[in-house]
C-alpha positions in Angstrom: 0.0 0.0 0.0 1.3 3.5 -0.9 2.4 5.7 2.0 1.9 9.4 2.1 2.9 12.5 4.0 1.4 16.0 3.8 2.9 19.1 5.4 -0.5 20.5 6.2 -1.1 17.6 8.6 1.8 19.0 10.6 0.4 22.5 10.7 2.6 23.8 7.9 0.9 26.0 5.3 2.1 23.9 2.3 0.2 21.9 -0.2 2.9 19.3 -0.7 1.9 15.6 -0.7 4.8 13.2 -0.7 4.2 9.5 -1.5 6.3 6.4 -1.7 6.1 2.6 -1.4 7.6 2.5 2.1 7.6 4.7 5.2 11.4 5.0 4.9 11.1 6.3 1.3 8.4 8.8 2.3 10.5 10.0 5.2 13.6 10.5 3.1 11.6 12.5 0.6 10.0 14.5 3.4 13.4 15.3 4.8 14.6 16.5 1.4 11.4 18.6 0.9 11.6 20.2 4.3 15.2 21.2 3.7 14.6 22.6 0.2 11.2 24.2 0.6 11.1 25.2 4.2 14.7 25.6 5.2 14.3 23.0 8.0 16.8 20.1 8.5 14.7 17.4 10.1 17.9 15.3 10.6 19.2 17.8 13.2 16.4 17.3 15.7 15.2 13.8 16.7 11.9 15.2 17.9 11.1 16.8 14.6 12.1 13.7 12.7 9.9 11.5 14.9 7.0 13.9 14.5 7.3 13.9 10.7 7.5 10.1 10.7 4.3 10.0 12.9 2.4 11.9 10.2 3.1 9.3 7.5 -0.1 7.5 6.6 -1.4 4.7 4.4 -2.8 6.4 1.2 -6.5 7.0 1.7 -6.3 6.8 5.5 -7.8 9.7 7.5 -5.7 12.6 8.6 -4.1 12.4 12.0 -6.6 14.8 13.5 -9.7 13.7 11.6 -9.0 15.9 8.6 -8.8 19.3 10.3 -6.6 21.8 8.3 -7.3 24.8 10.5 -4.2 24.4 12.8 
C-alpha cells in the first residue's frame, strides 16, 4: 500500500503531498522537501524527525486529526 505525508497535517501551510512505497522512502523524501522548501533540517532534531514520521499514513487513511486543516 502506498504511504503518504502531507505538510499541512503537521500544521505547515504547504500543499505538498509526498508519496512512496515504504515509510522510509516517504520520510527520506519529506526530509529533502523540508530542507529545500522550508529551510528545516529534520535530521538535526530527533523530535522533529519522529513527529514527521508519525504523520506518514497509508494512502487514503484519515488525517491524524480527523481531517482538520485549521491548525
